[in-house]
C-alpha atoms as one frame of an Amber mdcrd trajectory, in Angstrom:
protein
  16.059 -87.771  39.358  16.596 -85.683  42.346  19.100 -83.250  42.973  21.399
 -82.158  46.019  21.818 -78.383  46.711  25.295 -78.785  45.619  24.361 -79.917
  42.273  21.714 -77.280  41.953  24.461 -74.553  42.235  26.466 -76.068  39.799
  23.640 -76.392  37.129  22.792 -72.753  37.486  25.612 -70.478  36.644  25.829
 -67.762  39.106  23.303 -68.659  41.744  24.335 -68.740  45.266  23.784 -70.658
  48.423  22.103 -67.522  50.231  19.890 -66.910  47.122  18.636 -70.206  46.939
  17.937 -70.152  50.923  15.931 -66.831  50.063  14.019 -68.492  47.403  13.126
 -71.075  49.912  12.005 -68.720  52.639   9.905 -67.182  50.246   8.152 -70.128
  49.560   9.053 -69.628  45.533  10.915 -73.051  45.523   9.931 -75.816  47.871
  12.430 -78.993  47.862  11.971 -81.803  50.016  13.716 -81.691  53.729  15.856
 -84.813  54.451  18.276 -85.726  57.142  21.114 -84.745  54.946  19.762 -80.879
  53.740  17.201 -80.494  50.799  16.628 -82.630  47.885  15.563 -81.236  45.030
  13.172 -82.276  42.434  13.394 -81.644  38.352  10.832 -79.345  38.751  12.311
 -77.579  41.492  15.593 -76.933  39.447  13.626 -75.860  36.385  11.537 -73.818
  38.949  14.883 -72.027  40.304  16.140 -71.564  37.006  12.723 -70.019  36.078
  13.234 -67.597  39.225  16.949 -66.900  37.738  15.930 -66.050  34.526  13.195
 -63.382  35.651  15.349 -61.874  38.322  18.688 -61.693  36.125  17.924 -61.750
  32.712  14.446 -60.131  32.558  15.457 -57.935  36.173  11.964 -58.576  37.722
  12.063 -57.115  41.240  11.332 -58.834  44.254   7.790 -57.374  44.624   6.888
 -58.222  41.446   8.193 -61.812  41.381   5.718 -63.424  43.544   2.648 -62.146
  41.426   4.721 -63.217  38.127   5.357 -66.883  39.875   1.509 -66.961  40.861
   0.330 -66.255  37.637   2.877 -68.621  36.356   1.611 -71.275  38.553  -2.119
 -70.534  37.144  -0.923 -71.152  33.980   0.707 -74.506  34.185  -2.341 -75.665
  36.659  -4.625 -74.777  33.622  -2.422 -76.213  31.257  -2.477 -79.623  33.175
  -6.527 -79.419  34.017  -6.711 -79.135  30.099  -4.864 -82.103  29.147  -6.640
 -83.980  31.928 -10.154 -83.227  30.006  -8.590 -83.433  27.076  -7.862 -87.163
  27.606 -11.143 -88.033  29.094 -12.638 -86.446  26.079 -10.597 -88.696  24.051
 -11.832 -92.027  25.749 -15.368 -91.331  24.862 -17.313 -92.210  22.028 -16.849
 -90.693  18.537 -20.488 -89.639  18.470 -19.712 -87.764  22.040 -16.440 -86.391
  20.932 -18.216 -85.072  18.093 -20.982 -83.304  20.349 -18.614 -81.924  22.534
 -16.736 -80.741  19.370 -20.186 -79.389  18.143 -20.692 -77.487  21.406 -17.397
 -75.950  20.991 -17.725 -74.523  18.079 -20.765 -73.329  18.363 -19.842 -71.372
  21.155 -16.140 -70.468  21.391 -16.246 -67.269  23.271 -18.646 -68.920  25.972
 -17.527 -68.943  29.740
């Protein structure tokens, strides 16, 4: 599902066009540009909602926000990689899965 700017502004109470444009300029939200303006995916809208909550509800300042967003991006990226790895392990024969599980249990803190 995609949304246009006016739909995003309606979906996040209190969000202004100027604030949204600032987030885009900062690179915190990266919608797709079309001849009719920006198009926002569900992920873009969720990120706008997150930034809104960080700024307004948690009162995170604009200097700290890029650091927090970067850390969250890293966390979500690692979760995505972990899901892919888990799917790959699940496709392996039972004996291989058992060996992997044994290895993890024997070395739980190794990096």
